[in-house]
C-alpha positions as CSV (number, residue, x, y, z in Angstrom):
1,X,-0.3,0.2,0.0
2,X,1.5,3.2,-0.8
3,X,1.2,6.3,1.9
4,X,2.0,9.7,2.0
5,X,3.8,10.8,5.4
6,X,4.4,14.5,6.1
7,X,6.4,15.3,8.6
8,X,7.4,18.7,10.5
9,X,11.0,19.7,9.5
10,X,12.4,18.9,12.6
11,X,11.3,15.2,12.7
12,X,12.2,15.1,8.9
13,X,15.9,16.2,9.5
14,X,15.7,13.5,12.4
15,X,14.9,10.9,10.1
16,X,17.3,11.7,7.5
17,X,20.3,12.0,10.0
18,X,19.1,8.6,11.6
19,X,18.9,6.8,8.2
20,X,22.3,8.3,7.2
21,X,24.0,7.3,10.5
22,X,22.5,3.8,10.1
23,X,23.3,3.7,6.4
24,X,19.7,2.5,5.7
25,X,16.9,4.4,3.6
26,X,14.4,6.6,5.6
27,X,12.0,4.3,4.2
28,X,13.7,1.4,6.3
29,X,14.0,3.4,9.2
30,X,10.3,4.2,9.4
31,X,9.4,0.8,8.6
32,X,11.1,-0.7,11.6
33,X,9.9,2.2,13.8
34,X,6.4,1.3,13.2
35,X,6.7,-2.4,13.6
36,X,8.4,-1.7,16.8
37,X,5.2,0.6,17.7
38,X,3.0,-2.0,16.9
39,X,4.8,-4.9,18.9
40,X,5.0,-2.6,21.7
41,X,1.3,-1.3,21.6
42,X,0.4,-4.9,21.0
43,X,2.1,-6.4,24.2
44,X,0.8,-3.6,25.9
45,X,-2.8,-4.2,25.2
46,X,-2.5,-7.9,25.7
47,X,-0.9,-7.4,29.3
48,X,-3.8,-5.2,30.0
49,X,-6.5,-7.7,29.1
50,X,-4.9,-10.3,30.9
51,X,-4.5,-8.1,34.1
52,X,-8.4,-7.2,33.5
53,X,-9.2,-10.8,33.6
54,X,-7.0,-12.3,36.1
55,X,-6.6,-9.5,38.7
56,X,-10.1,-10.1,40.0
57,X,-9.6,-13.8,40.3
58,X,-6.4,-12.8,42.9
59,X,-7.6,-9.7,44.5
60,X,-8.4,-11.1,47.7
61,X,-5.1,-12.9,48.1
62,X,-3.0,-9.4,46.8
63,X,-5.1,-7.7,49.2
64,X,-3.9,-9.8,52.1
65,X,-0.1,-9.6,50.8
66,X,-0.3,-6.2,51.2
67,X,-1.2,-5.9,54.9
């Protein structure tokens, strides 16, 4: 899928510097960053879902441990 990305000047310059330092294309840097973000946010959502479903189950034990 083709997409247009509009960045503020300072972000564009930072992207260009990063790509140059890493000897990668700006496209590759953006793809890697996007994949990392998706993985991190997906993991956080999964942890939150598990906590919401499992914490009530152990609420009494956790309460006792906190005393």
